Structure formats: structure tokens, C-alpha cells
C-alpha positions in Angstrom: 77.6 1.0 -2.7 74.9 3.5 -3.4 75.4 6.5 -5.6 75.6 8.8 -2.6 78.8 7.1 -1.4 80.5 7.5 -4.8 81.4 11.0 -3.6 82.3 13.8 -5.9 85.9 15.0 -5.7 86.2 17.4 -2.7 86.5 21.1 -3.3 89.7 21.7 -1.3 92.7 22.9 -3.3 95.4 20.3 -3.8 99.0 21.5 -3.8 102.3 19.8 -4.7 104.2 22.1 -2.3 105.3 20.5 1.0 105.2 22.5 4.2 108.3 23.1 6.3 106.8 20.8 8.9 106.4 18.0 6.3 109.9 18.5 4.9 111.9 18.9 8.1 110.0 18.1 11.3 107.4 15.4 10.6 109.9 12.5 10.3 112.0 13.3 13.4 108.7 13.7 15.4 107.6 10.3 14.1 110.8 8.7 15.2 110.8 10.2 18.6 107.1 9.4 19.3 107.4 5.8 18.1 110.6 5.2 20.0 109.0 6.6 23.2 105.9 4.6 22.7 107.8 1.3 22.2 109.8 1.9 25.4 106.7 2.7 27.4 104.5 0.0 25.9 107.1 -2.8 25.8 105.5 -4.7 28.8 102.1 -4.4 26.9 103.7 -5.6 23.7 105.2 -8.6 25.4 102.0 -9.6 27.2 100.0 -9.3 24.0 102.6 -11.4 22.1 102.3 -14.1 24.8 98.5 -14.1 24.7 98.4 -14.2 20.9 100.8 -17.2 20.9 98.6 -19.0 23.5 95.2 -18.2 22.0 95.9 -17.9 18.2 99.1 -19.8 17.7 102.2 -19.0 15.8 103.4 -16.8 14.2 102.5 -14.1 16.6 103.0 -11.3 14.0 100.9 -10.9 10.9 103.2 -9.7 8.0 102.0 -8.5 4.7 103.4 -6.4 1.8 101.8 -3.0 1.4 102.5 0.0 -0.8 103.9 3.0 1.0 105.3 6.4 0.0 105.4 6.7 -3.8 103.9 3.2 -3.9 107.2 1.7 -2.7 106.4 -1.8 -1.3 107.2 -2.6 2.4 106.3 -5.2 4.9 103.8 -4.1 7.5 103.7 -5.8 11.0 100.6 -6.4 13.1 99.6 -8.8 15.9 97.6 -11.6 14.3 93.9 -11.5 15.1 92.6 -14.6 13.2 93.1 -18.3 13.3 94.3 -20.3 10.2 91.1 -22.5 10.2 90.4 -24.0 6.7 87.7 -25.9 5.1 87.9 -29.5 3.7 89.5 -28.1 0.5 92.3 -26.3 2.4 90.8 -22.9 1.8 90.8 -20.3 4.6 87.4 -19.9 6.2 85.6 -16.5 6.1 87.0 -13.7 8.2 84.0 -13.6 10.5 84.6 -17.3 11.5 88.4 -17.0 11.9 88.2 -13.7 13.8 88.1 -14.8 17.5 86.7 -13.0 20.5 90.3 -12.2 21.5 91.1 -11.0 18.0 88.0 -8.7 18.0 89.2 -7.3 21.3 92.7 -6.5 19.8 91.1 -4.9 16.8 88.5 -2.9 18.7 91.2 -1.4 20.9 93.7 -1.1 18.0 96.2 -3.1 20.0 96.8 -5.3 17.0 98.4 -2.2 15.3 101.1 -1.6 17.9 103.8 -3.5 16.0 103.6 -0.9 13.3 105.5 1.3 15.7 108.6 -0.6 14.4 107.5 0.3 10.8 107.6 3.9 11.8 111.1 3.5 13.3 112.3 2.0 10.0 110.8 4.9 8.1 108.2 2.9 6.2 105.3 4.6 8.0 104.4 7.7 9.9 102.4 8.2 13.0 99.7 10.0 11.0 98.9 9.4 7.3 96.6 7.4 5.1 96.5 3.7 6.2 98.6 1.3 4.1 96.2 -0.8 2.0 96.5 -3.9 -0.2 98.9 -4.0 -3.2 96.0 -5.4 -5.3 94.2 -2.0 -5.0 97.0 -0.1 -6.8 95.6 -0.5 -10.4 92.0 0.3 -9.1 92.8 3.9 -7.9 91.8 6.8 -10.1 94.3 9.7 -10.4 92.7 11.5 -7.4 92.8 8.5 -5.1 96.4 7.7 -6.1 97.5 10.9 -4.3 97.2 9.1 -1.0 100.6 7.7 -1.7 102.3 11.1 -1.8 103.0 10.8 1.9 104.1 8.0 4.2 101.2 5.7 5.3 100.2 6.2 8.9 99.4 4.3 12.1 96.2 6.4 12.1 94.9 9.0 9.7 92.2 11.5 8.8 89.9 8.8 7.5 90.3 6.7 10.7 89.1 9.5 13.0 86.2 10.4 10.6 84.5 7.0 10.3 87.2 4.4 9.8 85.6 1.2 8.5 82.0 2.6 8.9 82.3 4.9 5.8 82.6 4.0 2.1 85.9 3.5 0.3 85.3 6.6 -1.8 84.7 8.8 1.3 87.8 7.2 2.9 90.0 8.0 -0.1 88.7 11.6 -0.3 89.6 12.1 3.4 93.1 10.6 2.7 93.7 13.0 -0.2 92.4 15.9 1.9 95.0 15.0 4.5 97.7 15.0 1.8 96.7 18.4 0.8 96.7 19.8 4.3 99.5 18.2 6.3 100.2 20.2 9.4 101.6 19.9 12.9 98.4 21.0 14.5 96.4 18.7 12.2 98.6 15.7 13.1 98.3 16.2 16.8 94.5 16.6 16.5 94.4 13.2 14.7 96.6 11.6 17.4 94.3 12.7 20.2 91.1 11.8 18.3 92.7 8.3 17.6 93.3 7.7 21.3 89.7 8.7 22.0 88.3 6.4 19.2 90.5 3.5 20.4 89.3 4.0 24.0 85.6 4.2 22.9 86.1 1.4 20.3 84.2 3.3 17.6 83.9 2.5 13.8 85.8 -0.8 13.9 83.7 -2.7 11.4 81.7 -1.9 8.3 78.0 -2.3 8.4 78.0 -5.6 6.5 81.1 -7.4 7.5 83.5 -8.2 10.4 86.2 -6.5 8.4 86.2 -3.9 5.7 84.9 -5.2 2.3 87.5 -5.4 -0.5 87.8 -2.3 -2.6 86.7 -3.2 -6.2 87.2 0.2 -7.8 85.1 3.3 -7.9 82.0 3.1 -10.0 82.2 5.6 -12.9 85.7 6.5 -11.7 87.9 8.8 -13.7 90.8 7.3 -15.6 92.4 4.5 -13.6 96.1 4.3 -13.2 98.2 1.3 -14.1 101.2 -0.2 -12.4 
């Protein structure tokens, strides 16, 4: 990453106060929206499940532990997009080899994310919020970046509609924390509509150098890192 991408901390004011919307209305709205989406999209979910089973094998769902609200660990669900191809030593082949054409289609349309609707029903996730990332990143965050865990992770978020995998990790985290500082009803619906537009246009799916986003290795010259 170049120095330009090691963004300075943003100038917006951070607040520990939660809005009335965040405290009383966001979670009910999440539940209703995700339940309606599951009902409406059930035929699509079943068709995708069948195609994944035929083209990529079993299991149909990809499950992984991720940190959520207040860094509480939960299991996230997605449709699998990669094969389990391995080399002669039994090691998984690189992502760009295991990511099939069908898998790329699922990712580019964000259809692989649809099982996360059940995470929202369970209360692990929200419709809008910072994306749930890998557990291994927890000790790499500085105090500013750690604030992304002050809200439930989302199916989509501020960073996803402002670059997604096409921007640096530092810029992505700054956008996450900006969302945490400014959660609002209007802001959430703006992100929802922009997400639908991005998914339809298949924008910002990959980083510039890899089929998937490169691993986060910590911010260069970061402030004090936090330990778990």
C-alpha cells in the first residue's frame, strides 16, 4: 500500500451516544426487511443452492466464525463460491484458481451473500453496517479501527457502496467508523438503494491485484494496536 492509502483519521466527530433510531427502530427494521426478503427470495435461494451443489459440490453453505457486535464471535453463512481443489501436499490452491466462473458470478451479483439474511434474523447481523471480517484481524486494529465493532456487522455498509474491494483497507475502515458515528434511518436506506445499484452493475467486486481482497496485515505506522 502506498502512503496515500494510509489515510489520516477522518475529521468527523465521533460520539458514544446512540440515536433513537439505533436504540429502538434499527433492529425491528432489520428483522422485518430480512424476513420479507427471505420469503420473496426463497425460490432464488433454492435454485442457487441446487446449482452450487451441482457445480461446486457439498457443503452448499460456506460457514466461518466472524466477530460481530462488541467483538462477539458468531458464524456467518454464505453460498460457497470456491472449489476445494488442493495441491499434491494437500494445501488449498490459490483463490483465483479455486474461484470458478459460477463462483465469480455469485460474487459479482452478491448472490453469495443472501444466506446472511438468516444471520440478520438471528440478530448476529444488521442489514446495514460494517462487513464482518476475519477473527485474525482483531489484534491488528488500532483504537480508531476497532470502533467498527460498536454496531452489528451488516449485509452491506458505507464502505461497500464507496469502493468495496477496490479501495484500501485503511480507507475502508475509516468509512466503517464514519458509519458508526453517523447511523441514521435516511443513511441506512441510502446505503440499501446504493447496494442494489452496485450489485446490479457489478461494481468494485475485486481489488486491483487479486481475485479477492488481500489479507489485512495491519496499518503501517498505526496508532497503538489493541490486544484480544
